[in-house]
TIRO-2110 file (N, C-alpha, C; in Angstrom, 1 decimal):
// TIRO-2110
15.8, 17.0, -75.1, N, 1, A
15.7, 18.3, -75.0, CA, 1, A
14.2, 18.4, -74.8, C, 1, A
13.9, 19.5, -74.0, N, 2, A
12.3, 19.7, -73.9, CA, 2, A
12.1, 20.7, -74.3, C, 2, A
10.8, 20.8, -75.0, N, 3, A
10.5, 22.4, -75.3, CA, 3, A
9.9, 23.1, -74.0, C, 3, A
10.3, 24.2, -74.0, N, 4, A
9.8, 25.1, -72.9, CA, 4, A
9.2, 26.4, -73.3, C, 4, A
8.3, 26.8, -72.7, N, 5, A
7.3, 27.7, -72.8, CA, 5, A
8.3, 29.0, -72.7, C, 5, A
8.3, 30.6, -73.8, N, 6, A
8.9, 31.4, -73.8, CA, 6, A
8.6, 32.2, -72.6, C, 6, A
7.8, 32.2, -72.1, N, 7, A
7.5, 32.9, -70.5, CA, 7, A
8.1, 32.2, -69.6, C, 7, A
8.0, 30.8, -69.4, N, 8, A
8.9, 30.2, -68.4, CA, 8, A
10.4, 30.5, -68.5, C, 8, A
10.9, 30.8, -69.7, N, 9, A
12.4, 30.8, -70.0, CA, 9, A
12.7, 32.2, -69.4, C, 9, A
12.1, 33.1, -69.8, N, 10, A
12.2, 34.6, -69.5, CA, 10, A
12.3, 34.5, -67.6, C, 10, A
11.5, 33.8, -67.1, N, 11, A
11.3, 33.4, -65.5, CA, 11, A
12.9, 33.4, -65.0, C, 11, A
13.7, 32.5, -66.1, N, 12, A
14.9, 32.0, -65.1, CA, 12, A
15.8, 33.3, -65.0, C, 12, A
16.4, 33.4, -63.8, N, 13, A
17.2, 34.7, -63.6, CA, 13, A
18.8, 34.6, -64.0, C, 13, A
19.0, 33.3, -63.7, N, 14, A
20.5, 33.3, -63.9, CA, 14, A
20.8, 31.6, -64.2, C, 14, A
21.9, 31.4, -65.1, N, 15, A
22.3, 30.0, -65.2, CA, 15, A
23.4, 29.8, -65.1, C, 15, A
23.7, 30.5, -63.9, N, 16, A
25.3, 30.1, -63.4, CA, 16, A
25.3, 29.1, -62.6, C, 16, A
26.6, 28.5, -62.7, N, 17, A
26.9, 26.9, -62.6, CA, 17, A
26.3, 26.8, -61.0, C, 17, A
26.3, 25.6, -60.2, N, 18, A
25.8, 25.5, -59.2, CA, 18, A
26.7, 26.0, -58.0, C, 18, A
28.2, 26.3, -58.0, N, 19, A
28.6, 26.6, -56.9, CA, 19, A
29.0, 28.3, -57.1, C, 19, A
28.4, 28.8, -58.1, N, 20, A
28.6, 30.4, -58.2, CA, 20, A
29.0, 30.7, -60.0, C, 20, A
29.6, 32.0, -59.9, N, 21, A
30.0, 32.6, -61.4, CA, 21, A
31.1, 31.4, -61.7, C, 21, A
31.4, 31.5, -63.0, N, 22, A
32.5, 30.8, -63.8, CA, 22, A
33.7, 31.4, -63.7, C, 22, A
34.3, 32.7, -63.4, N, 23, A
35.2, 33.4, -63.2, CA, 23, A
36.6, 32.1, -62.4, C, 23, A
37.2, 32.2, -62.5, N, 24, A
38.6, 31.6, -62.0, CA, 24, A
38.8, 32.3, -61.0, C, 24, A
39.4, 31.6, -59.6, N, 25, A
40.1, 32.5, -58.8, CA, 25, A
41.5, 32.7, -59.5, C, 25, A
42.0, 33.6, -58.3, N, 26, A
43.2, 34.2, -58.8, CA, 26, A
44.1, 33.2, -57.6, C, 26, A
45.4, 32.9, -57.8, N, 27, A
46.0, 32.3, -57.1, CA, 27, A
45.9, 32.4, -55.7, C, 27, A
46.2, 34.2, -55.3, N, 28, A
45.8, 34.5, -53.9, CA, 28, A
44.8, 33.8, -53.4, C, 28, A
43.7, 34.2, -54.1, N, 29, A
42.1, 33.6, -53.4, CA, 29, A
42.1, 32.2, -53.5, C, 29, A
42.9, 31.3, -54.1, N, 30, A
43.1, 29.9, -53.9, CA, 30, A
43.5, 29.3, -52.7, C, 30, A
44.8, 30.2, -52.5, N, 31, A
45.6, 29.7, -51.3, CA, 31, A
45.1, 30.5, -50.2, C, 31, A
44.2, 31.6, -50.4, N, 32, A
43.3, 31.5, -49.3, CA, 32, A
42.4, 31.0, -49.0, C, 32, A
41.5, 30.7, -49.7, N, 33, A
40.4, 29.6, -49.3, CA, 33, A
41.0, 28.5, -48.7, C, 33, A
42.1, 27.9, -49.4, N, 34, A
42.8, 26.6, -48.4, CA, 34, A
43.0, 26.7, -47.3, C, 34, A
43.4, 27.7, -47.2, N, 35, A
44.0, 28.4, -45.5, CA, 35, A
42.9, 28.5, -45.0, C, 35, A
41.6, 29.0, -45.3, N, 36, A
40.0, 29.3, -44.7, CA, 36, A
40.0, 27.9, -44.1, C, 36, A
39.8, 26.6, -45.2, N, 37, A
39.3, 25.3, -45.0, CA, 37, A
40.0, 24.9, -44.0, C, 37, A
41.4, 25.3, -43.8, N, 38, A
42.3, 24.4, -42.9, CA, 38, A
42.2, 25.5, -41.7, C, 38, A
42.2, 26.5, -41.8, N, 39, A
41.5, 27.1, -40.1, CA, 39, A
40.1, 26.7, -39.3, C, 39, A
39.3, 26.4, -40.5, N, 40, A
38.0, 25.8, -39.9, CA, 40, A
38.2, 24.4, -39.3, C, 40, A
39.3, 23.7, -39.6, N, 41, A
39.6, 22.5, -38.9, CA, 41, A
40.7, 22.4, -37.8, C, 41, A
41.1, 24.0, -37.0, N, 42, A
42.2, 24.2, -36.4, CA, 42, A
43.0, 23.5, -35.8, C, 42, A
42.5, 22.6, -34.6, N, 43, A
43.1, 21.8, -34.0, CA, 43, A
43.5, 20.6, -34.5, C, 43, A
42.8, 20.2, -35.7, N, 44, A
42.8, 18.8, -36.2, CA, 44, A
44.1, 18.3, -36.5, C, 44, A
44.8, 17.1, -36.1, N, 45, A
45.8, 16.7, -36.9, CA, 45, A
45.6, 16.3, -38.3, C, 45, A
46.8, 16.6, -39.1, N, 46, A
46.8, 16.3, -40.4, CA, 46, A
48.2, 15.4, -40.5, C, 46, A
48.1, 14.8, -41.8, N, 47, A
49.4, 13.7, -42.1, CA, 47, A
50.2, 14.3, -43.0, C, 47, A
51.1, 14.7, -42.9, N, 48, A
52.5, 15.3, -43.7, CA, 48, A
52.7, 14.3, -44.7, C, 48, A
53.2, 14.7, -45.8, N, 49, A
53.9, 13.8, -46.6, CA, 49, A
55.1, 13.3, -46.3, C, 49, A
55.6, 12.2, -46.4, N, 50, A
56.9, 11.8, -45.9, CA, 50, A
58.0, 12.1, -47.0, C, 50, A
59.3, 12.4, -46.2, N, 51, A
60.6, 12.7, -47.3, CA, 51, A
60.4, 13.1, -48.3, C, 51, A
59.6, 13.8, -49.0, N, 52, A
59.4, 14.5, -50.2, CA, 52, A
60.6, 14.7, -50.8, C, 52, A
61.7, 15.2, -50.3, N, 53, A
63.0, 15.8, -50.7, CA, 53, A
63.6, 14.7, -51.3, C, 53, A
63.4, 13.0, -50.8, N, 54, A
64.0, 12.1, -51.0, CA, 54, A
63.7, 11.2, -51.9, C, 54, A
62.2, 11.5, -52.6, N, 55, A
61.6, 10.9, -54.0, CA, 55, A
62.0, 11.6, -54.9, C, 55, A
62.5, 10.8, -56.5, N, 56, A
62.2, 11.3, -57.4, CA, 56, A
61.5, 12.2, -57.9, C, 56, A
61.6, 13.2, -58.6, N, 57, A
60.7, 13.9, -59.5, CA, 57, A
59.7, 13.7, -59.8, C, 57, A
59.7, 12.5, -60.7, N, 58, A
58.4, 11.9, -61.3, CA, 58, A
57.8, 11.3, -60.0, C, 58, A
58.2, 10.5, -59.5, N, 59, A
57.3, 10.1, -58.5, CA, 59, A
56.8, 10.9, -57.4, C, 59, A
57.6, 12.2, -57.0, N, 60, A
57.2, 13.5, -56.3, CA, 60, A
55.8, 13.7, -56.7, C, 60, A
55.6, 14.0, -57.5, N, 61, A
54.4, 14.6, -58.1, CA, 61, A
52.9, 13.6, -58.0, C, 61, A
53.1, 12.3, -58.0, N, 62, A
52.0, 11.4, -57.4, CA, 62, A
52.0, 11.0, -56.0, C, 62, A
52.6, 11.8, -54.9, N, 63, A
52.7, 11.7, -53.7, CA, 63, A
51.3, 12.1, -53.2, C, 63, A
50.5, 11.4, -52.3, N, 64, A
49.4, 11.7, -51.9, CA, 64, A
49.2, 10.8, -50.4, C, 64, A
48.3, 11.2, -49.6, N, 65, A
48.1, 11.0, -48.2, CA, 65, A
46.6, 11.1, -47.7, C, 65, A
46.3, 10.0, -47.2, N, 66, A
44.6, 10.2, -46.7, CA, 66, A
45.1, 11.6, -45.5, C, 66, A
43.8, 12.5, -45.0, N, 67, A
44.0, 13.3, -43.9, CA, 67, A
45.1, 14.0, -44.2, C, 67, A
45.6, 14.7, -45.1, N, 68, A
46.4, 15.7, -45.4, CA, 68, A
45.9, 16.7, -45.8, C, 68, A
46.8, 17.7, -45.9, N, 69, A
46.2, 19.3, -46.3, CA, 69, A
45.6, 18.9, -47.7, C, 69, A
46.3, 18.2, -48.4, N, 70, A
46.1, 18.0, -50.0, CA, 70, A
44.1, 17.5, -50.0, C, 70, A
44.5, 16.5, -49.1, N, 71, A
43.1, 15.6, -48.8, CA, 71, A
41.8, 17.0, -48.7, C, 71, A
42.2, 17.8, -47.9, N, 72, A
41.2, 18.4, -47.4, CA, 72, A
41.1, 19.7, -48.6, C, 72, A
42.0, 20.2, -49.0, N, 73, A
41.8, 21.0, -50.5, CA, 73, A
40.7, 20.3, -51.5, C, 73, A
41.0, 19.0, -51.9, N, 74, A
40.5, 18.3, -52.7, CA, 74, A
38.7, 18.1, -52.3, C, 74, A
38.9, 17.7, -51.2, N, 75, A
37.5, 17.7, -50.6, CA, 75, A
36.2, 18.9, -50.5, C, 75, A
37.0, 19.9, -51.0, N, 76, A
36.3, 21.2, -51.1, CA, 76, A
35.8, 21.2, -52.5, C, 76, A
34.2, 21.5, -52.6, N, 77, A
33.9, 21.3, -54.1, CA, 77, A
34.0, 22.7, -54.9, C, 77, A
34.4, 23.6, -54.2, N, 78, A
34.7, 25.2, -54.8, CA, 78, A
36.2, 24.8, -55.6, C, 78, A
37.0, 24.5, -54.8, N, 79, A
38.1, 24.2, -55.3, CA, 79, A
38.3, 23.4, -56.4, C, 79, A
37.2, 22.0, -56.4, N, 80, A
37.3, 21.3, -57.4, CA, 80, A
36.8, 21.6, -58.4, C, 80, A
35.7, 22.6, -58.7, N, 81, A
35.0, 22.9, -59.6, CA, 81, A
36.2, 24.3, -60.3, C, 81, A
37.1, 24.8, -59.3, N, 82, A
37.5, 25.8, -60.2, CA, 82, A
38.8, 25.4, -60.7, C, 82, A
38.7, 23.8, -60.6, N, 83, A
40.2, 23.5, -60.9, CA, 83, A
41.2, 22.1, -60.6, C, 83, A
41.2, 22.4, -59.6, N, 84, A
42.0, 21.3, -58.8, CA, 84, A
41.6, 19.8, -59.1, C, 84, A
42.4, 19.4, -59.6, N, 85, A
42.3, 17.7, -60.3, CA, 85, A
42.5, 16.6, -59.4, C, 85, A
43.2, 16.5, -58.5, N, 86, A
43.2, 15.7, -57.5, CA, 86, A
43.8, 15.9, -56.3, C, 86, A
44.2, 14.8, -55.3, N, 87, A
44.5, 15.5, -54.4, CA, 87, A
46.1, 14.9, -54.3, C, 87, A
46.5, 14.6, -55.3, N, 88, A
48.1, 14.4, -55.6, CA, 88, A
49.1, 15.4, -55.5, C, 88, A
50.5, 15.6, -55.3, N, 89, A
51.3, 16.9, -54.8, CA, 89, A
51.6, 17.5, -56.0, C, 89, A
51.7, 16.6, -57.0, N, 90, A
51.3, 17.4, -58.7, CA, 90, A
50.5, 18.4, -59.3, C, 90, A
49.2, 17.6, -58.7, N, 91, A
47.7, 18.4, -58.9, CA, 91, A
47.8, 19.7, -58.0, C, 91, A
48.5, 19.6, -56.6, N, 92, A
48.2, 20.9, -55.9, CA, 92, A
49.5, 21.7, -56.4, C, 92, A
50.4, 21.5, -56.9, N, 93, A
51.2, 22.3, -57.2, CA, 93, A
51.0, 22.8, -58.6, C, 93, A
50.5, 22.3, -59.1, N, 94, A
49.9, 23.1, -60.6, CA, 94, A
48.9, 23.9, -60.7, C, 94, A
48.0, 23.2, -59.4, N, 95, A
46.7, 24.6, -59.3, CA, 95, A
47.1, 25.5, -58.2, C, 95, A
47.8, 25.4, -57.1, N, 96, A
47.8, 26.8, -56.5, CA, 96, A
49.2, 27.5, -56.8, C, 96, A
50.2, 27.2, -58.1, N, 97, A
51.0, 27.8, -58.3, CA, 97, A
52.2, 27.6, -57.5, C, 97, A
52.7, 26.3, -57.1, N, 98, A
53.4, 26.2, -55.8, CA, 98, A
55.2, 25.6, -56.4, C, 98, A
55.9, 26.0, -56.0, N, 99, A
57.2, 25.7, -56.8, CA, 99, A
57.3, 24.4, -55.8, C, 99, A
58.7, 23.6, -56.1, N, 100, A
58.8, 22.5, -55.3, CA, 100, A
59.5, 22.7, -54.0, C, 100, A
60.1, 23.9, -53.7, N, 101, A
60.5, 24.1, -52.6, CA, 101, A
59.3, 25.0, -51.5, C, 101, A
58.4, 25.4, -52.4, N, 102, A
57.1, 25.9, -51.3, CA, 102, A
56.2, 24.5, -51.1, C, 102, A
56.3, 23.7, -51.8, N, 103, A
55.4, 22.4, -51.7, CA, 103, A
56.0, 21.6, -50.8, C, 103, A
57.4, 21.8, -50.8, N, 104, A
58.2, 21.0, -49.7, CA, 104, A
58.1, 21.4, -48.4, C, 104, A
58.1, 22.9, -48.1, N, 105, A
58.0, 23.9, -46.8, CA, 105, A
56.6, 23.8, -46.3, C, 105, A
55.7, 23.6, -47.2, N, 106, A
54.2, 23.2, -46.9, CA, 106, A
53.9, 22.0, -46.4, C, 106, A
54.3, 21.0, -46.8, N, 107, A
53.7, 19.5, -47.0, CA, 107, A
54.6, 18.6, -46.5, C, 107, A
55.9, 18.8, -46.0, N, 108, A
57.0, 17.8, -46.0, CA, 108, A
56.8, 17.4, -44.5, C, 108, A
57.1, 16.4, -43.9, N, 109, A
57.1, 16.0, -42.4, CA, 109, A
58.2, 16.5, -41.9, C, 109, A
59.4, 16.8, -42.9, N, 110, A
60.4, 17.1, -41.9, CA, 110, A
60.8, 18.5, -41.2, C, 110, A
59.2, 19.6, -41.4, N, 111, A
59.0, 20.8, -41.4, CA, 111, A
58.0, 20.9, -39.8, C, 111, A
57.7, 19.8, -39.5, N, 112, A
56.4, 19.7, -38.4, CA, 112, A
56.7, 18.8, -37.4, C, 112, A
58.1, 18.3, -37.3, N, 113, A
58.2, 17.7, -36.3, CA, 113, A
57.5, 16.7, -35.7, C, 113, A
57.3, 15.7, -36.9, N, 114, A
56.3, 14.6, -36.7, CA, 114, A
54.8, 14.7, -36.2, C, 114, A
54.3, 16.1, -36.2, N, 115, A
53.4, 16.7, -35.3, CA, 115, A
52.7, 18.0, -36.5, C, 115, A
51.8, 17.6, -37.3, N, 116, A
51.2, 18.7, -38.5, CA, 116, A
49.5, 18.9, -37.6, C, 116, A
49.6, 20.2, -38.0, N, 117, A
48.2, 20.2, -37.2, CA, 117, A
47.8, 21.4, -38.5, C, 117, A
46.5, 21.3, -38.8, N, 118, A
45.9, 22.4, -39.3, CA, 118, A
46.0, 23.9, -39.7, C, 118, A
46.2, 24.4, -38.2, N, 119, A
46.6, 26.1, -38.1, CA, 119, A
48.0, 25.9, -38.3, C, 119, A
48.8, 25.1, -38.4, N, 120, A
50.0, 25.6, -38.7, CA, 120, A
50.2, 25.2, -40.2, C, 120, A
49.6, 24.3, -40.8, N, 121, A
49.5, 24.6, -42.4, CA, 121, A
49.0, 25.6, -43.0, C, 121, A
47.9, 26.0, -42.2, N, 122, A
46.8, 27.1, -42.9, CA, 122, A
47.8, 28.5, -42.7, C, 122, A
48.7, 29.0, -41.4, N, 123, A
49.5, 30.1, -41.6, CA, 123, A
50.6, 29.9, -42.4, C, 123, A
51.0, 28.6, -42.8, N, 124, A
52.0, 28.8, -44.0, CA, 124, A
51.4, 28.8, -45.3, C, 124, A
50.2, 28.5, -45.4, N, 125, A
49.4, 28.7, -46.7, CA, 125, A
49.5, 29.9, -47.0, C, 125, A
48.7, 31.0, -45.9, N, 126, A
48.6, 32.3, -45.8, CA, 126, A
50.0, 33.2, -46.3, C, 126, A
50.8, 32.4, -45.6, N, 127, A
52.0, 33.3, -46.0, CA, 127, A
52.4, 33.1, -47.6, C, 127, A
52.3, 31.8, -48.2, N, 128, A
52.5, 31.9, -49.7, CA, 128, A
51.5, 32.6, -50.4, C, 128, A
50.0, 32.9, -50.1, N, 129, A
49.4, 33.7, -50.5, CA, 129, A
49.6, 35.2, -50.8, C, 129, A
50.8, 35.8, -49.6, N, 130, A
50.7, 37.1, -49.7, CA, 130, A
52.0, 37.7, -50.8, C, 130, A
51.5, 38.7, -51.3, N, 131, A
52.4, 39.1, -52.5, CA, 131, A
53.6, 39.5, -51.9, C, 131, A
54.9, 39.0, -52.9, N, 132, A
56.2, 39.1, -52.5, CA, 132, A
56.6, 40.3, -52.0, C, 132, A
56.0, 41.6, -52.4, N, 133, A
56.1, 42.8, -52.0, CA, 133, A
56.1, 43.2, -50.4, C, 133, A
54.6, 42.6, -50.0, N, 134, A
54.7, 42.8, -48.8, CA, 134, A
55.1, 41.9, -47.9, C, 134, A
56.0, 40.7, -48.1, N, 135, A
56.8, 40.0, -47.4, CA, 135, A
58.1, 40.7, -47.3, C, 135, A
58.4, 41.4, -48.2, N, 136, A
59.7, 42.2, -48.6, CA, 136, A
60.2, 43.6, -48.4, C, 136, A
58.5, 44.2, -47.7, N, 137, A
58.7, 45.6, -47.5, CA, 137, A
59.5, 45.8, -46.5, C, 137, A
59.4, 45.4, -45.2, N, 138, A
60.2, 45.6, -44.1, CA, 138, A
61.8, 45.5, -44.1, C, 138, A
62.1, 44.4, -45.1, N, 139, A
63.3, 44.5, -45.3, CA, 139, A
64.0, 45.4, -46.3, C, 139, A
62.9, 45.5, -47.4, N, 140, A
63.5, 46.8, -48.0, CA, 140, A
63.7, 48.2, -47.3, C, 140, A
63.1, 48.7, -46.5, N, 141, A
62.7, 49.8, -45.7, CA, 141, A
63.8, 49.6, -45.1, C, 141, A
64.2, 48.8, -44.2, N, 142, A
65.4, 48.6, -43.8, CA, 142, A
66.7, 48.9, -44.4, C, 142, A
66.8, 48.0, -45.3, N, 143, A
67.8, 48.2, -46.4, CA, 143, A
68.1, 49.6, -46.7, C, 143, A
67.1, 50.3, -47.1, N, 144, A
67.0, 51.5, -47.8, CA, 144, A
67.1, 52.8, -46.5, C, 144, A
67.0, 52.9, -45.2, N, 145, A
67.3, 53.5, -44.3, CA, 145, A
68.6, 53.2, -43.8, C, 145, A
69.1, 52.3, -43.7, N, 146, A
70.6, 51.7, -43.3, CA, 146, A
71.4, 52.2, -44.6, C, 146, A
71.2, 52.1, -45.8, N, 147, A
71.7, 53.0, -46.9, CA, 147, A
71.9, 54.3, -46.8, C, 147, A
70.9, 54.8, -46.4, N, 148, A
70.9, 56.5, -46.3, CA, 148, A
71.4, 56.7, -45.0, C, 148, A
71.4, 56.5, -43.9, N, 149, A
72.3, 56.3, -43.0, CA, 149, A
74.2, 56.1, -43.2, C, 149, A
74.1, 55.0, -44.1, N, 150, A
75.8, 54.8, -44.3, CA, 150, A
75.9, 55.9, -45.0, C, 150, A
75.0, 56.3, -46.3, N, 151, A
75.7, 57.0, -47.3, CA, 151, A
75.8, 58.6, -46.6, C, 151, A
75.2, 59.0, -45.5, N, 152, A
75.6, 60.2, -44.8, CA, 152, A
76.5, 59.9, -43.9, C, 152, A
76.9, 58.6, -43.4, N, 153, A
78.4, 58.5, -42.7, CA, 153, A
79.1, 58.5, -43.5, C, 153, A
79.3, 58.4, -44.4, N, 154, A
80.5, 58.4, -45.5, CA, 154, A
80.5, 59.7, -46.0, C, 154, A
79.6, 60.6, -46.3, N, 155, A
79.8, 61.8, -46.6, CA, 155, A
80.4, 62.8, -45.4, C, 155, A
80.1, 62.6, -44.2, N, 156, A
80.2, 63.0, -43.2, CA, 156, A
81.9, 62.8, -43.1, C, 156, A
82.5, 61.6, -43.4, N, 157, A
83.7, 61.3, -43.0, CA, 157, A
84.7, 62.1, -44.2, C, 157, A
83.7, 62.1, -45.1, N, 158, A
84.6, 62.8, -46.6, CA, 158, A
84.9, 64.3, -46.5, C, 158, A
84.1, 64.9, -45.7, N, 159, A
84.3, 66.5, -45.4, CA, 159, A
85.3, 66.5, -44.3, C, 159, A
85.5, 65.4, -43.6, N, 160, A
86.9, 65.8, -42.7, CA, 160, A
88.4, 65.7, -43.4, C, 160, A
END
């Protein structure tokens, strides 16, 4: 360690890491950032993981592939600095908070008909980033209005 003059130390404005503040990204922010990365390479073909559902759970977590959406995420310094440990499926599931079902939906070749593009995966990743309430709100509203109509119909029949 080198001795520094006090005036020089006072001149340093910030000691933040190279890639920004040390606060961790939320799950939604991590997924949105991944989707933005994929959108930036919109038409680029990517390689999907093969037969994810047929591999044993222990082997499944170690699955990886060059030029996959997982490799795109791991190549990003922001996500690596935030805690993405590698480009394996298990690393992505842990970091992005994905269930087995979600990881399969996003990354398995059986959902892309043999042709996966970055923009398709980005759209799916964005859907996973949306809060559940935003996804269910239209269905909830339809259920409530349908229940109100049904209750009104039952009440009018009861009066007859």
